[in-house]
GUKEVO-146016 format. One record per residue (C-alpha): residue in one letter; x, y, z. Coordinates in Angstrom, 2 decimals. Layout:
<sites>
rest = a c1 = X c2 = Y c3 = Z
...
</sites>
This chain:
<sites>
rest = x c1 = -28.22 c2 = 76.81 c3 = -71.60
rest = x c1 = -25.83 c2 = 77.86 c3 = -68.90
rest = x c1 = -24.70 c2 = 75.34 c3 = -66.32
rest = x c1 = -23.77 c2 = 75.77 c3 = -62.64
rest = x c1 = -20.03 c2 = 75.40 c3 = -62.34
rest = x c1 = -20.34 c2 = 74.17 c3 = -58.74
rest = x c1 = -22.69 c2 = 71.32 c3 = -59.60
rest = x c1 = -21.11 c2 = 67.89 c3 = -59.82
rest = x c1 = -20.81 c2 = 66.41 c3 = -63.29
rest = x c1 = -23.31 c2 = 63.75 c3 = -64.31
rest = x c1 = -22.49 c2 = 60.29 c3 = -62.82
rest = x c1 = -20.16 c2 = 61.72 c3 = -60.17
rest = x c1 = -20.64 c2 = 60.69 c3 = -56.48
rest = x c1 = -22.53 c2 = 63.15 c3 = -54.30
rest = x c1 = -20.57 c2 = 65.57 c3 = -52.12
rest = x c1 = -19.00 c2 = 63.84 c3 = -49.03
rest = x c1 = -19.27 c2 = 60.34 c3 = -50.53
rest = x c1 = -16.45 c2 = 57.81 c3 = -49.79
rest = x c1 = -14.94 c2 = 55.22 c3 = -52.14
rest = x c1 = -16.63 c2 = 52.39 c3 = -50.22
rest = x c1 = -20.03 c2 = 53.71 c3 = -51.15
rest = x c1 = -21.05 c2 = 55.39 c3 = -47.92
rest = x c1 = -22.14 c2 = 59.00 c3 = -47.89
rest = x c1 = -24.16 c2 = 61.33 c3 = -45.70
rest = x c1 = -27.18 c2 = 60.23 c3 = -47.71
rest = x c1 = -26.33 c2 = 56.50 c3 = -47.53
rest = x c1 = -24.43 c2 = 55.92 c3 = -44.27
rest = x c1 = -23.42 c2 = 52.41 c3 = -43.04
rest = x c1 = -25.06 c2 = 50.99 c3 = -39.92
rest = x c1 = -22.96 c2 = 50.20 c3 = -36.87
rest = x c1 = -23.67 c2 = 46.49 c3 = -37.33
rest = x c1 = -22.42 c2 = 46.61 c3 = -40.92
rest = x c1 = -19.21 c2 = 48.36 c3 = -39.94
rest = x c1 = -18.68 c2 = 45.95 c3 = -37.04
rest = x c1 = -19.39 c2 = 42.99 c3 = -39.25
rest = x c1 = -16.91 c2 = 44.20 c3 = -41.81
rest = x c1 = -14.24 c2 = 44.64 c3 = -39.14
rest = x c1 = -14.91 c2 = 41.13 c3 = -37.81
rest = x c1 = -14.63 c2 = 39.67 c3 = -41.34
rest = x c1 = -11.28 c2 = 41.31 c3 = -41.86
rest = x c1 = -9.99 c2 = 40.23 c3 = -38.42
rest = x c1 = -11.21 c2 = 36.63 c3 = -38.88
rest = x c1 = -9.09 c2 = 36.44 c3 = -42.02
rest = x c1 = -6.05 c2 = 37.14 c3 = -39.87
rest = x c1 = -6.39 c2 = 33.79 c3 = -38.08
rest = x c1 = -3.87 c2 = 32.90 c3 = -35.33
rest = x c1 = -0.90 c2 = 35.18 c3 = -34.68
rest = x c1 = 2.13 c2 = 35.26 c3 = -32.36
rest = x c1 = 2.17 c2 = 38.39 c3 = -30.18
rest = x c1 = 4.89 c2 = 39.57 c3 = -27.81
rest = x c1 = 4.34 c2 = 42.00 c3 = -24.94
rest = x c1 = 4.28 c2 = 42.62 c3 = -21.21
rest = x c1 = 1.43 c2 = 41.57 c3 = -18.92
rest = x c1 = -0.05 c2 = 44.67 c3 = -17.23
rest = x c1 = -3.14 c2 = 43.09 c3 = -15.67
rest = x c1 = -3.61 c2 = 39.49 c3 = -14.48
rest = x c1 = -7.06 c2 = 38.56 c3 = -13.11
rest = x c1 = -7.57 c2 = 34.90 c3 = -12.20
rest = x c1 = -11.15 c2 = 33.61 c3 = -12.17
rest = x c1 = -12.80 c2 = 30.19 c3 = -12.06
rest = x c1 = -13.24 c2 = 30.01 c3 = -15.85
rest = x c1 = -9.78 c2 = 31.30 c3 = -16.70
rest = x c1 = -7.47 c2 = 34.31 c3 = -16.66
rest = x c1 = -8.43 c2 = 37.73 c3 = -18.02
rest = x c1 = -5.46 c2 = 39.99 c3 = -18.63
rest = x c1 = -3.98 c2 = 42.83 c3 = -20.68
rest = x c1 = -0.90 c2 = 42.81 c3 = -22.86
rest = x c1 = 1.09 c2 = 46.03 c3 = -23.40
rest = x c1 = 3.42 c2 = 46.71 c3 = -26.28
rest = x c1 = 7.08 c2 = 46.73 c3 = -25.25
rest = x c1 = 7.82 c2 = 50.05 c3 = -27.07
rest = x c1 = 4.70 c2 = 51.81 c3 = -28.30
rest = x c1 = 1.61 c2 = 52.95 c3 = -26.38
rest = x c1 = -0.65 c2 = 50.10 c3 = -27.36
rest = x c1 = -2.46 c2 = 47.38 c3 = -25.43
rest = x c1 = -4.78 c2 = 44.45 c3 = -26.03
rest = x c1 = -6.98 c2 = 42.38 c3 = -23.75
rest = x c1 = -6.48 c2 = 38.60 c3 = -23.83
rest = x c1 = -8.08 c2 = 35.55 c3 = -22.25
rest = x c1 = -6.60 c2 = 32.18 c3 = -21.26
rest = x c1 = -9.30 c2 = 29.58 c3 = -20.54
rest = x c1 = -8.63 c2 = 27.16 c3 = -17.66
rest = x c1 = -9.78 c2 = 24.08 c3 = -19.58
rest = x c1 = -7.17 c2 = 24.59 c3 = -22.28
rest = x c1 = -4.21 c2 = 25.49 c3 = -19.99
rest = x c1 = -5.06 c2 = 24.54 c3 = -16.38
rest = x c1 = -1.70 c2 = 25.51 c3 = -14.78
rest = x c1 = -1.20 c2 = 28.89 c3 = -16.37
rest = x c1 = -2.66 c2 = 30.92 c3 = -13.47
rest = x c1 = 0.17 c2 = 29.96 c3 = -11.13
rest = x c1 = 2.98 c2 = 30.12 c3 = -13.70
rest = x c1 = 2.58 c2 = 33.71 c3 = -14.88
rest = x c1 = 2.01 c2 = 37.06 c3 = -13.16
rest = x c1 = 1.73 c2 = 40.77 c3 = -13.85
rest = x c1 = 4.97 c2 = 42.22 c3 = -15.22
rest = x c1 = 6.05 c2 = 39.06 c3 = -17.08
rest = x c1 = 7.25 c2 = 39.40 c3 = -20.65
rest = x c1 = 5.40 c2 = 36.78 c3 = -22.67
rest = x c1 = 4.88 c2 = 35.39 c3 = -26.13
rest = x c1 = 1.28 c2 = 34.47 c3 = -27.06
rest = x c1 = -0.16 c2 = 32.31 c3 = -29.81
rest = x c1 = -3.68 c2 = 33.64 c3 = -30.06
rest = x c1 = -6.76 c2 = 33.99 c3 = -32.23
rest = x c1 = -7.74 c2 = 37.63 c3 = -32.67
rest = x c1 = -11.44 c2 = 38.11 c3 = -31.88
rest = x c1 = -13.65 c2 = 41.14 c3 = -32.43
rest = x c1 = -16.81 c2 = 41.18 c3 = -30.33
rest = x c1 = -19.46 c2 = 42.84 c3 = -32.49
rest = x c1 = -21.94 c2 = 43.38 c3 = -29.69
rest = x c1 = -19.39 c2 = 45.24 c3 = -27.54
rest = x c1 = -17.01 c2 = 46.58 c3 = -30.13
rest = x c1 = -14.07 c2 = 45.05 c3 = -28.23
rest = x c1 = -10.93 c2 = 43.58 c3 = -29.73
rest = x c1 = -9.25 c2 = 40.77 c3 = -27.73
rest = x c1 = -6.92 c2 = 37.78 c3 = -28.02
rest = x c1 = -8.13 c2 = 34.26 c3 = -27.33
rest = x c1 = -4.85 c2 = 32.64 c3 = -26.22
rest = x c1 = -4.01 c2 = 29.12 c3 = -27.41
rest = x c1 = -0.47 c2 = 29.06 c3 = -26.00
rest = x c1 = 1.56 c2 = 31.30 c3 = -23.71
rest = x c1 = 5.31 c2 = 31.27 c3 = -23.03
rest = x c1 = 7.87 c2 = 33.30 c3 = -21.15
rest = x c1 = 9.94 c2 = 35.24 c3 = -23.64
rest = x c1 = 13.44 c2 = 33.76 c3 = -23.80
rest = x c1 = 12.50 c2 = 30.98 c3 = -21.36
rest = x c1 = 9.51 c2 = 29.59 c3 = -23.14
rest = x c1 = 11.32 c2 = 26.73 c3 = -24.86
rest = x c1 = 13.19 c2 = 25.89 c3 = -21.65
rest = x c1 = 9.98 c2 = 25.88 c3 = -19.62
rest = x c1 = 8.39 c2 = 23.66 c3 = -22.21
rest = x c1 = 11.28 c2 = 21.15 c3 = -22.11
rest = x c1 = 11.17 c2 = 21.03 c3 = -18.32
rest = x c1 = 7.44 c2 = 20.47 c3 = -18.30
rest = x c1 = 7.81 c2 = 17.63 c3 = -20.81
rest = x c1 = 10.50 c2 = 16.08 c3 = -18.61
rest = x c1 = 8.33 c2 = 16.50 c3 = -15.53
rest = x c1 = 5.42 c2 = 14.77 c3 = -17.23
rest = x c1 = 7.67 c2 = 11.96 c3 = -18.51
rest = x c1 = 9.13 c2 = 11.27 c3 = -15.06
rest = x c1 = 5.67 c2 = 11.40 c3 = -13.49
rest = x c1 = 4.42 c2 = 8.86 c3 = -16.04
rest = x c1 = 7.31 c2 = 6.56 c3 = -15.04
rest = x c1 = 6.11 c2 = 6.68 c3 = -11.44
rest = x c1 = 9.10 c2 = 8.54 c3 = -10.00
rest = x c1 = 6.79 c2 = 11.01 c3 = -8.24
rest = x c1 = 4.43 c2 = 8.36 c3 = -6.85
rest = x c1 = 3.80 c2 = 9.01 c3 = -3.12
rest = x c1 = 3.81 c2 = 5.23 c3 = -2.51
rest = x c1 = 7.53 c2 = 5.00 c3 = -3.31
rest = x c1 = 8.57 c2 = 7.81 c3 = -0.95
rest = x c1 = 10.47 c2 = 6.54 c3 = 2.10
rest = x c1 = 9.71 c2 = 7.78 c3 = 5.63
rest = x c1 = 12.40 c2 = 9.77 c3 = 7.43
rest = x c1 = 14.01 c2 = 8.30 c3 = 10.57
rest = x c1 = 12.72 c2 = 9.74 c3 = 13.85
rest = x c1 = 16.22 c2 = 10.65 c3 = 15.09
rest = x c1 = 18.99 c2 = 10.23 c3 = 12.50
rest = x c1 = 22.40 c2 = 9.32 c3 = 13.89
rest = x c1 = 24.16 c2 = 11.08 c3 = 11.02
rest = x c1 = 22.75 c2 = 13.48 c3 = 8.43
rest = x c1 = 24.25 c2 = 13.74 c3 = 4.96
rest = x c1 = 24.26 c2 = 17.32 c3 = 3.65
rest = x c1 = 24.91 c2 = 18.31 c3 = 0.01
rest = x c1 = 25.34 c2 = 22.07 c3 = -0.38
rest = x c1 = 27.64 c2 = 24.82 c3 = -1.63
rest = x c1 = 30.89 c2 = 25.53 c3 = 0.17
rest = x c1 = 30.58 c2 = 28.20 c3 = 2.88
rest = x c1 = 26.97 c2 = 28.79 c3 = 1.86
rest = x c1 = 24.22 c2 = 30.30 c3 = 3.98
rest = x c1 = 22.18 c2 = 27.15 c3 = 3.33
rest = x c1 = 24.84 c2 = 25.01 c3 = 5.03
rest = x c1 = 24.99 c2 = 27.35 c3 = 8.03
rest = x c1 = 21.20 c2 = 27.43 c3 = 8.35
rest = x c1 = 20.83 c2 = 23.65 c3 = 8.28
rest = x c1 = 23.67 c2 = 22.91 c3 = 10.72
rest = x c1 = 22.80 c2 = 25.70 c3 = 13.14
rest = x c1 = 19.09 c2 = 24.94 c3 = 13.34
rest = x c1 = 19.65 c2 = 21.20 c3 = 13.58
rest = x c1 = 22.14 c2 = 21.57 c3 = 16.46
rest = x c1 = 19.84 c2 = 24.00 c3 = 18.25
rest = x c1 = 17.09 c2 = 21.39 c3 = 18.14
rest = x c1 = 19.32 c2 = 18.40 c3 = 18.98
rest = x c1 = 22.87 c2 = 19.30 c3 = 20.11
rest = x c1 = 24.22 c2 = 15.79 c3 = 19.56
rest = x c1 = 23.29 c2 = 15.54 c3 = 15.87
rest = x c1 = 26.16 c2 = 14.68 c3 = 13.52
rest = x c1 = 26.66 c2 = 15.70 c3 = 9.87
rest = x c1 = 28.48 c2 = 14.23 c3 = 6.91
rest = x c1 = 28.85 c2 = 17.24 c3 = 4.55
rest = x c1 = 29.66 c2 = 17.03 c3 = 0.85
rest = x c1 = 30.33 c2 = 20.35 c3 = -0.90
rest = x c1 = 29.33 c2 = 20.75 c3 = -4.53
rest = x c1 = 28.60 c2 = 23.46 c3 = -7.05
rest = x c1 = 24.95 c2 = 24.47 c3 = -6.79
rest = x c1 = 24.69 c2 = 26.44 c3 = -10.04
rest = x c1 = 26.31 c2 = 26.29 c3 = -13.43
rest = x c1 = 26.94 c2 = 23.55 c3 = -15.97
rest = x c1 = 28.83 c2 = 21.20 c3 = -13.60
rest = x c1 = 26.44 c2 = 21.62 c3 = -10.65
rest = x c1 = 24.06 c2 = 18.75 c3 = -11.48
rest = x c1 = 26.89 c2 = 16.22 c3 = -11.93
rest = x c1 = 28.64 c2 = 17.25 c3 = -8.68
rest = x c1 = 25.42 c2 = 17.15 c3 = -6.66
rest = x c1 = 24.55 c2 = 13.72 c3 = -8.09
rest = x c1 = 28.03 c2 = 12.39 c3 = -7.24
rest = x c1 = 27.75 c2 = 13.70 c3 = -3.66
rest = x c1 = 24.34 c2 = 12.04 c3 = -3.23
rest = x c1 = 25.70 c2 = 8.71 c3 = -4.47
rest = x c1 = 28.66 c2 = 8.92 c3 = -2.07
rest = x c1 = 26.40 c2 = 9.65 c3 = 0.92
rest = x c1 = 23.94 c2 = 6.95 c3 = -0.14
rest = x c1 = 26.76 c2 = 4.38 c3 = -0.06
rest = x c1 = 27.75 c2 = 5.41 c3 = 3.50
rest = x c1 = 25.90 c2 = 3.08 c3 = 5.93
rest = x c1 = 26.26 c2 = 5.60 c3 = 8.76
rest = x c1 = 24.14 c2 = 8.21 c3 = 6.94
rest = x c1 = 20.43 c2 = 7.90 c3 = 7.76
rest = x c1 = 19.05 c2 = 10.79 c3 = 5.67
rest = x c1 = 20.38 c2 = 13.14 c3 = 2.97
rest = x c1 = 19.52 c2 = 16.87 c3 = 2.67
rest = x c1 = 20.16 c2 = 18.72 c3 = -0.60
rest = x c1 = 20.17 c2 = 22.42 c3 = 0.30
rest = x c1 = 20.57 c2 = 25.65 c3 = -1.67
rest = x c1 = 19.50 c2 = 29.22 c3 = -1.03
rest = x c1 = 17.08 c2 = 31.11 c3 = -3.23
rest = x c1 = 17.78 c2 = 32.13 c3 = -6.81
rest = x c1 = 16.15 c2 = 32.84 c3 = -10.12
rest = x c1 = 14.85 c2 = 30.22 c3 = -12.48
rest = x c1 = 18.11 c2 = 29.80 c3 = -14.37
rest = x c1 = 20.16 c2 = 29.41 c3 = -11.18
rest = x c1 = 17.95 c2 = 26.53 c3 = -10.04
rest = x c1 = 18.05 c2 = 24.67 c3 = -13.35
rest = x c1 = 20.65 c2 = 22.08 c3 = -12.19
rest = x c1 = 18.12 c2 = 20.73 c3 = -9.70
rest = x c1 = 15.80 c2 = 19.81 c3 = -12.60
rest = x c1 = 18.52 c2 = 17.86 c3 = -14.44
rest = x c1 = 17.28 c2 = 14.42 c3 = -15.50
rest = x c1 = 20.45 c2 = 12.57 c3 = -14.44
rest = x c1 = 20.30 c2 = 14.15 c3 = -10.97
rest = x c1 = 16.60 c2 = 13.32 c3 = -10.63
rest = x c1 = 17.20 c2 = 9.67 c3 = -11.52
rest = x c1 = 20.09 c2 = 9.51 c3 = -9.04
rest = x c1 = 17.77 c2 = 10.66 c3 = -6.25
rest = x c1 = 15.08 c2 = 8.19 c3 = -7.35
rest = x c1 = 17.58 c2 = 5.32 c3 = -7.21
rest = x c1 = 18.95 c2 = 6.23 c3 = -3.76
rest = x c1 = 18.07 c2 = 3.87 c3 = -0.90
rest = x c1 = 18.59 c2 = 6.61 c3 = 1.74
rest = x c1 = 15.71 c2 = 9.08 c3 = 2.20
rest = x c1 = 16.41 c2 = 12.40 c3 = 0.43
rest = x c1 = 15.09 c2 = 15.82 c3 = 1.48
rest = x c1 = 14.94 c2 = 18.64 c3 = -1.06
rest = x c1 = 15.56 c2 = 22.11 c3 = 0.40
rest = x c1 = 16.08 c2 = 24.20 c3 = -2.72
rest = x c1 = 15.35 c2 = 27.92 c3 = -2.84
rest = x c1 = 12.30 c2 = 29.44 c3 = -1.22
rest = x c1 = 8.64 c2 = 28.52 c3 = -0.90
rest = x c1 = 7.74 c2 = 29.55 c3 = -4.47
rest = x c1 = 10.68 c2 = 27.76 c3 = -6.14
rest = x c1 = 9.76 c2 = 24.36 c3 = -7.57
rest = x c1 = 12.56 c2 = 22.41 c3 = -9.31
rest = x c1 = 11.82 c2 = 18.84 c3 = -10.35
rest = x c1 = 13.98 c2 = 17.62 c3 = -7.42
rest = x c1 = 11.12 c2 = 18.64 c3 = -5.11
rest = x c1 = 8.81 c2 = 16.12 c3 = -6.82
rest = x c1 = 11.13 c2 = 13.09 c3 = -6.68
rest = x c1 = 12.54 c2 = 13.70 c3 = -3.16
rest = x c1 = 11.06 c2 = 11.80 c3 = -0.25
rest = x c1 = 10.31 c2 = 15.13 c3 = 1.46
rest = x c1 = 10.17 c2 = 18.68 c3 = 0.13
rest = x c1 = 11.20 c2 = 21.41 c3 = 2.59
rest = x c1 = 10.32 c2 = 25.00 c3 = 1.77
rest = x c1 = 13.73 c2 = 26.33 c3 = 2.91
rest = x c1 = 17.02 c2 = 24.93 c3 = 4.31
rest = x c1 = 15.89 c2 = 26.04 c3 = 7.77
rest = x c1 = 12.62 c2 = 24.15 c3 = 7.32
rest = x c1 = 14.62 c2 = 21.05 c3 = 6.29
rest = x c1 = 16.54 c2 = 21.08 c3 = 9.60
rest = x c1 = 13.26 c2 = 21.36 c3 = 11.53
rest = x c1 = 11.63 c2 = 18.55 c3 = 9.56
rest = x c1 = 14.57 c2 = 16.13 c3 = 9.87
rest = x c1 = 15.72 c2 = 16.68 c3 = 13.46
rest = x c1 = 13.28 c2 = 16.56 c3 = 16.43
rest = x c1 = 13.40 c2 = 19.25 c3 = 19.12
rest = x c1 = 15.09 c2 = 17.86 c3 = 22.22
rest = x c1 = 13.07 c2 = 20.15 c3 = 24.49
rest = x c1 = 9.80 c2 = 18.96 c3 = 22.94
rest = x c1 = 10.85 c2 = 15.31 c3 = 23.20
rest = x c1 = 11.91 c2 = 15.68 c3 = 26.86
rest = x c1 = 8.59 c2 = 17.33 c3 = 27.59
rest = x c1 = 6.76 c2 = 14.44 c3 = 25.90
rest = x c1 = 8.79 c2 = 11.91 c3 = 27.91
rest = x c1 = 8.01 c2 = 13.76 c3 = 31.15
rest = x c1 = 4.33 c2 = 13.86 c3 = 30.26
rest = x c1 = 4.34 c2 = 10.15 c3 = 29.42
rest = x c1 = 6.08 c2 = 9.27 c3 = 32.70
rest = x c1 = 3.61 c2 = 11.42 c3 = 34.63
rest = x c1 = 0.64 c2 = 9.74 c3 = 32.95
rest = x c1 = 2.08 c2 = 6.26 c3 = 33.59
rest = x c1 = 2.77 c2 = 7.10 c3 = 37.24
rest = x c1 = -0.76 c2 = 8.40 c3 = 37.71
rest = x c1 = -2.16 c2 = 5.33 c3 = 36.02
rest = x c1 = -0.13 c2 = 2.84 c3 = 38.08
rest = x c1 = -0.81 c2 = 4.72 c3 = 41.32
rest = x c1 = -4.51 c2 = 4.72 c3 = 40.55
rest = x c1 = -4.53 c2 = 0.99 c3 = 39.79
rest = x c1 = -2.63 c2 = 0.13 c3 = 42.99
rest = x c1 = -4.88 c2 = 2.34 c3 = 45.08
rest = x c1 = -7.98 c2 = 0.73 c3 = 43.58
rest = x c1 = -6.70 c2 = -2.78 c3 = 44.34
rest = x c1 = -5.78 c2 = -1.80 c3 = 47.93
rest = x c1 = -9.30 c2 = -0.47 c3 = 48.51
rest = x c1 = -10.77 c2 = -3.64 c3 = 47.04
rest = x c1 = -8.66 c2 = -5.85 c3 = 49.33
rest = x c1 = -9.68 c2 = -3.78 c3 = 52.38
rest = x c1 = -13.33 c2 = -4.18 c3 = 51.46
rest = x c1 = -12.92 c2 = -7.93 c3 = 51.12
rest = x c1 = -11.07 c2 = -8.24 c3 = 54.43
rest = x c1 = -13.73 c2 = -6.24 c3 = 56.25
rest = x c1 = -16.49 c2 = -8.68 c3 = 55.31
rest = x c1 = -17.58 c2 = -11.09 c3 = 58.13
rest = x c1 = -16.76 c2 = -14.14 c3 = 56.11
rest = x c1 = -13.09 c2 = -13.12 c3 = 56.03
rest = x c1 = -12.89 c2 = -11.21 c3 = 59.33
rest = x c1 = -13.68 c2 = -14.42 c3 = 61.37
rest = x c1 = -13.38 c2 = -17.64 c3 = 59.41
rest = x c1 = -14.21 c2 = -19.94 c3 = 62.39
rest = x c1 = -17.94 c2 = -19.44 c3 = 61.98
rest = x c1 = -17.85 c2 = -21.56 c3 = 58.85
rest = x c1 = -16.55 c2 = -24.59 c3 = 60.82
rest = x c1 = -18.93 c2 = -23.95 c3 = 63.76
rest = x c1 = -21.98 c2 = -23.66 c3 = 61.52
rest = x c1 = -21.09 c2 = -26.90 c3 = 59.75
rest = x c1 = -20.17 c2 = -29.01 c3 = 62.79
rest = x c1 = -23.69 c2 = -30.22 c3 = 63.60
rest = x c1 = -24.36 c2 = -30.89 c3 = 59.92
rest = x c1 = -21.13 c2 = -32.88 c3 = 59.64
rest = x c1 = -21.95 c2 = -34.90 c3 = 62.78
rest = x c1 = -25.41 c2 = -35.66 c3 = 61.43
rest = x c1 = -24.04 c2 = -36.86 c3 = 58.16
rest = x c1 = -21.41 c2 = -38.98 c3 = 59.90
rest = x c1 = -24.08 c2 = -40.64 c3 = 62.05
rest = x c1 = -26.30 c2 = -41.15 c3 = 59.08
rest = x c1 = -23.41 c2 = -42.66 c3 = 57.16
rest = x c1 = -22.58 c2 = -45.11 c3 = 59.96
rest = x c1 = -26.20 c2 = -46.24 c3 = 60.13
rest = x c1 = -26.38 c2 = -46.73 c3 = 56.40
rest = x c1 = -23.11 c2 = -48.65 c3 = 56.43
rest = x c1 = -24.26 c2 = -50.98 c3 = 59.25
rest = x c1 = -27.53 c2 = -51.63 c3 = 57.49
rest = x c1 = -25.75 c2 = -52.32 c3 = 54.26
rest = x c1 = -23.38 c2 = -54.75 c3 = 55.97
rest = x c1 = -26.30 c2 = -56.60 c3 = 57.60
rest = x c1 = -28.04 c2 = -56.90 c3 = 54.25
rest = x c1 = -24.86 c2 = -58.19 c3 = 52.67
rest = x c1 = -24.25 c2 = -60.68 c3 = 55.47
rest = x c1 = -27.81 c2 = -62.01 c3 = 55.15
rest = x c1 = -27.44 c2 = -62.37 c3 = 51.40
rest = x c1 = -24.10 c2 = -64.09 c3 = 51.85
rest = x c1 = -25.64 c2 = -66.62 c3 = 54.29
rest = x c1 = -28.44 c2 = -67.37 c3 = 51.90
rest = x c1 = -26.06 c2 = -67.87 c3 = 49.01
rest = x c1 = -23.78 c2 = -70.04 c3 = 51.15
rest = x c1 = -26.71 c2 = -72.30 c3 = 52.08
rest = x c1 = -27.77 c2 = -72.64 c3 = 48.52
rest = x c1 = -24.21 c2 = -73.37 c3 = 47.47
rest = x c1 = -23.81 c2 = -76.03 c3 = 50.08
rest = x c1 = -27.08 c2 = -77.63 c3 = 49.06
rest = x c1 = -25.84 c2 = -77.91 c3 = 45.53
rest = x c1 = -22.29 c2 = -78.93 c3 = 46.44
rest = x c1 = -21.19 c2 = -82.63 c3 = 46.10
rest = x c1 = -19.85 c2 = -82.38 c3 = 49.65
rest = x c1 = -23.36 c2 = -82.47 c3 = 50.94
rest = x c1 = -23.88 c2 = -85.81 c3 = 49.19
rest = x c1 = -20.63 c2 = -87.17 c3 = 50.58
rest = x c1 = -21.67 c2 = -86.21 c3 = 54.09
rest = x c1 = -24.58 c2 = -88.60 c3 = 53.72
rest = x c1 = -22.11 c2 = -91.50 c3 = 53.29
rest = x c1 = -21.43 c2 = -91.48 c3 = 49.63
rest = x c1 = -17.96 c2 = -91.58 c3 = 48.07
rest = x c1 = -16.44 c2 = -90.58 c3 = 44.72
rest = x c1 = -13.82 c2 = -92.78 c3 = 43.06
rest = x c1 = -11.07 c2 = -90.73 c3 = 41.43
rest = x c1 = -8.70 c2 = -92.07 c3 = 38.80
rest = x c1 = -4.94 c2 = -91.37 c3 = 39.10
rest = x c1 = -5.35 c2 = -88.35 c3 = 36.72
rest = x c1 = -8.02 c2 = -86.85 c3 = 39.03
rest = x c1 = -11.02 c2 = -87.71 c3 = 36.88
rest = x c1 = -14.10 c2 = -89.20 c3 = 38.49
rest = x c1 = -14.61 c2 = -92.91 c3 = 37.72
rest = x c1 = -17.80 c2 = -93.29 c3 = 35.73
rest = x c1 = -17.39 c2 = -96.66 c3 = 34.04
rest = x c1 = -15.88 c2 = -99.87 c3 = 35.49
rest = x c1 = -14.07 c2 = -100.42 c3 = 32.27
rest = x c1 = -11.94 c2 = -97.35 c3 = 33.09
rest = x c1 = -10.49 c2 = -99.15 c3 = 36.16
rest = x c1 = -9.09 c2 = -102.57 c3 = 35.31
rest = x c1 = -7.54 c2 = -104.73 c3 = 37.96
rest = x c1 = -4.58 c2 = -103.12 c3 = 39.64
rest = x c1 = -5.75 c2 = -99.55 c3 = 39.02
rest = x c1 = -5.06 c2 = -97.28 c3 = 41.94
rest = x c1 = -8.04 c2 = -95.22 c3 = 42.95
rest = x c1 = -8.74 c2 = -92.57 c3 = 45.54
rest = x c1 = -12.03 c2 = -92.65 c3 = 47.32
rest = x c1 = -13.13 c2 = -89.12 c3 = 48.07
rest = x c1 = -15.19 c2 = -89.08 c3 = 51.28
rest = x c1 = -16.68 c2 = -86.19 c3 = 53.19
rest = x c1 = -13.78 c2 = -86.31 c3 = 55.66
rest = x c1 = -10.97 c2 = -86.78 c3 = 53.13
rest = x c1 = -9.49 c2 = -89.23 c3 = 50.60
rest = x c1 = -8.79 c2 = -92.96 c3 = 51.00
rest = x c1 = -6.38 c2 = -94.71 c3 = 48.53
rest = x c1 = -7.34 c2 = -98.13 c3 = 47.24
rest = x c1 = -6.48 c2 = -100.61 c3 = 44.47
rest = x c1 = -8.89 c2 = -102.48 c3 = 42.21
rest = x c1 = -8.58 c2 = -106.30 c3 = 42.63
</sites>
C-alpha cells in the first residue's frame, strides 16, 4: 500500500505545533500565557535596576514614574508608595540617574510589566545620601533640631558676625543689604573655605571665635549656591555640633531656596539666601522710623483727646449752679442753722435746770444723812488722838487728850 510522502509520520506533532504543546488546533488562552509569564517573573524576585527617570508623577498614594535604560531603547514603569518611603517625592525628579531595588510585577489583567520599588538611590550619591540621612535622624533624635532650643535673634544687633568665603558674592550681598537697611550696622567678618575637605573645620573655628567675642550679637554663616557635593561641608557632624553648642544665635544662609544642608536644621534661623539673611537679621531703618512716627502720632492724638475730654468735663462742672455761685448754700442753711442753735440753747438750759434740781435733792438727802446734821442739834463726837471716834470709855483712860467735834468746830479736852 502506497503512502503519502507529505503526511507526517505516526506519533509526530501536527503541522505548526510548538515544543510547548501549543498548536493551531490546541492554542493557549491569554490567561494561561499571562499566568505563565507571571510565574516566571515571580521567580526573579527582587532585583537592582539602574536607569534614568523619564517621567515623575507625584500622587497622594505615591509616585508613578518611568525608568529608561542608559544605553538601549528600553523602559519600564515603576511605583514608589508613599507609606514605604514618605520623603521620596521631594528628593528625586525627572532626569535623575537612579538605582532601584524593586520587585518585578506582571499585571495579568492588564498585561503590564512594572517595578514595585523597595528602595531608591541616586547613582554615585546614594550611599552618601544615606549616610547624611542617618546623621540627620541621629541628630534629630538627640534634640539638636528641637524648636524649643532655638534662640531668638536680637531686634537690632550692635555687631554681626559673618562667616563666609573671601571676596565672595555672599559676603557682598549680606554686607550691602544690611547697610542699606541700617547704615550704622557693624560686622565682624571671618573668612573661611566654604567647600572642600578643610571647609567644615575652618567654618567651625570661625564660629567658635565669633561666639567667644562678647561684642557679637548674632552670627551669619553664608555661602552662595552650589551642587550637592559643594555643600557637603555644611552637613559635617563636627560643624553641626559646634553650632548647637554656640551661645550666640546662628543664622544659616547656605545656597538657594532648594538647598538643605543639615546646618539649616540646627541653626536658630534658616535664611533662603544670603540676601534674605541680611533682611531677617537687620531691621529696615525707614520702616522703624515710620513705626516710631506712627506711634508718636497715635500717642499725641490719644493725649490730646484725653486732655480735651477733661477740659470739657471741668467746664460742664463749673457751669452748674452749685459751682457758679456757692453762696446760696450758706444762705439756704442760715435759717436752719439758727433754728438748731436756738433749739440747742433751749435743750441745754432745760438740761441744766434738771441737773440743778437733781443736785439740790441729792444735797438735801446727803445732809440729812450726814453726822453734821446731828452735831447741829447739840451733839458732839469725841475723837481719840489718832482720829478715831471714841466708842468705849475704856479707850480713854485718865489723862487721854480728846478732841470734841462740834457742829462749829473742834474743842480739845483731857480726861480727868
